[in-house]
C-alpha positions in Angstrom: -9.7 21.0 15.5 -6.5 19.5 14.7 -4.8 19.5 11.5 -3.0 16.2 10.5 0.8 16.5 10.1 1.8 13.2 9.1 0.5 9.8 7.7 1.6 6.7 9.4 -0.2 4.0 7.0 -2.2 3.9 4.2 -3.6 0.8 2.5 -4.7 0.2 -0.8 -6.0 -2.9 -2.6 -4.9 -3.3 -6.2 -5.6 -5.9 -8.9 -1.9 -6.0 -10.2 0.7 -5.0 -7.3 3.7 -5.2 -9.7 2.2 -2.5 -12.1 1.0 -0.5 -9.0 4.5 -0.5 -7.4 5.7 0.6 -11.1 3.3 3.4 -11.2 4.2 4.8 -7.7 8.1 4.3 -8.1 8.6 5.3 -11.8 5.7 7.4 -12.5 5.4 9.5 -9.1 9.1 9.0 -7.7 8.2 7.1 -4.4 10.5 4.9 -2.9 9.4 1.3 -2.1 10.6 0.9 1.6 8.8 -2.4 2.6 6.8 -5.1 1.0 5.4 -8.2 2.9 3.0 -11.1 2.4 -0.1 -11.4 4.3 -1.4 -14.7 4.0 -3.7 -15.2 6.9 -7.3 -15.7 7.2 -8.0 -12.1 8.7 -6.4 -10.3 5.8 -7.8 -12.8 3.2 -11.5 -12.0 4.7 -10.8 -8.5 4.7 -9.2 -7.7 1.2 -10.3 -10.8 -0.8 
């Protein structure tokens, strides 16, 4: 059995994106590296 050594991508659905970013950046010390808008049929169907 192999052990995970890194994470490439993680996705979370949140009701308030700005509040979630503040939590991770200000609360946990994470760095926001990229932010993009996914406004397409596939993504809208997948995450609402």
